[in-house]
C-alpha positions in Angstrom: 0.0 0.0 0.1 1.6 3.3 -1.1 2.3 5.9 1.7 -0.2 9.0 1.9 2.0 12.1 1.4 -0.1 13.7 4.0 1.1 11.4 6.6 4.6 13.2 6.3 3.0 16.3 7.4 3.0 17.7 10.8 -0.2 17.4 12.9 -1.3 21.1 12.8 -0.6 21.3 8.9 -2.4 18.2 8.4 -5.4 19.5 10.5 -5.2 23.0 8.6 -5.2 20.9 5.4 -8.2 19.0 6.3 -10.3 22.2 7.3 -9.5 23.7 3.8 -10.5 20.7 2.2 -13.6 20.6 4.0 -14.5 24.3 3.1 -14.2 23.5 -0.6 -16.9 20.6 -0.1 -19.8 23.2 -0.6 -18.2 23.5 -4.2 -17.9 19.9 -5.0 -20.6 19.7 -7.7 -18.8 22.6 -9.6 -15.1 21.1 -9.6 -16.5 17.7 -10.1 -17.8 18.9 -13.6 -14.6 20.3 -14.5 -12.1 18.9 -16.8 -9.6 18.6 -14.1 -11.5 18.5 -10.7 -8.2 18.4 -8.5 -6.8 21.6 -10.1 -10.2 23.2 -9.6 -10.6 22.2 -6.1 -7.3 24.0 -5.6 -8.6 27.2 -7.1 -11.6 26.8 -5.1 -9.3 26.4 -1.9 -7.2 29.5 -3.1 -10.5 31.5 -3.2 -11.6 30.6 0.4 -7.9 31.6 1.8 -8.3 34.8 -0.3 -11.8 35.5 1.4 -10.4 34.7 4.7 -7.5 37.1 4.1 -9.7 40.0 3.0 -12.0 39.6 6.0 -9.0 40.0 8.4 -7.8 42.8 6.6 -10.9 44.5 6.9 -11.4 43.6 10.7 -7.7 44.9 11.0 -8.7 48.1 9.4 -11.5 48.8 11.7 -9.5 47.9 14.6 -6.8 50.4 13.3 -9.5 53.0 13.0 -10.7 52.6 16.3 -7.4 52.7 17.6 -6.4 55.9 15.9 -9.6 57.6 17.0 -9.0 56.8 20.6 -5.2 57.9 20.4 -6.6 61.2 18.9 -9.1 61.9 21.5 -6.8 61.1 24.1 -4.1 63.6 22.6 -6.9 66.3 22.3 -7.7 65.8 26.1 -3.9 65.5 27.0 -3.4 69.1 25.3 -6.8 70.4 26.9 -5.2 69.5 30.3 -2.1 71.1 29.6 -4.0 74.2 28.4 
């Protein structure tokens, strides 16, 4: 019986790969209908990763905006206290 290449991955990487593969199952009908289902599934996984990064980027921007506004208000209060 040939060894599965995934057996050579560390536990965390194997876990992450399983989760990413599960995320692509939603689109199974689409990638199975393609000429090359394996490559199509990889592209779908890439889209899922891209969406995750976009969501994180949007959340980070929101946190940065909140931090900047708090810092700005803090600076105004310090200036008023000095005045």
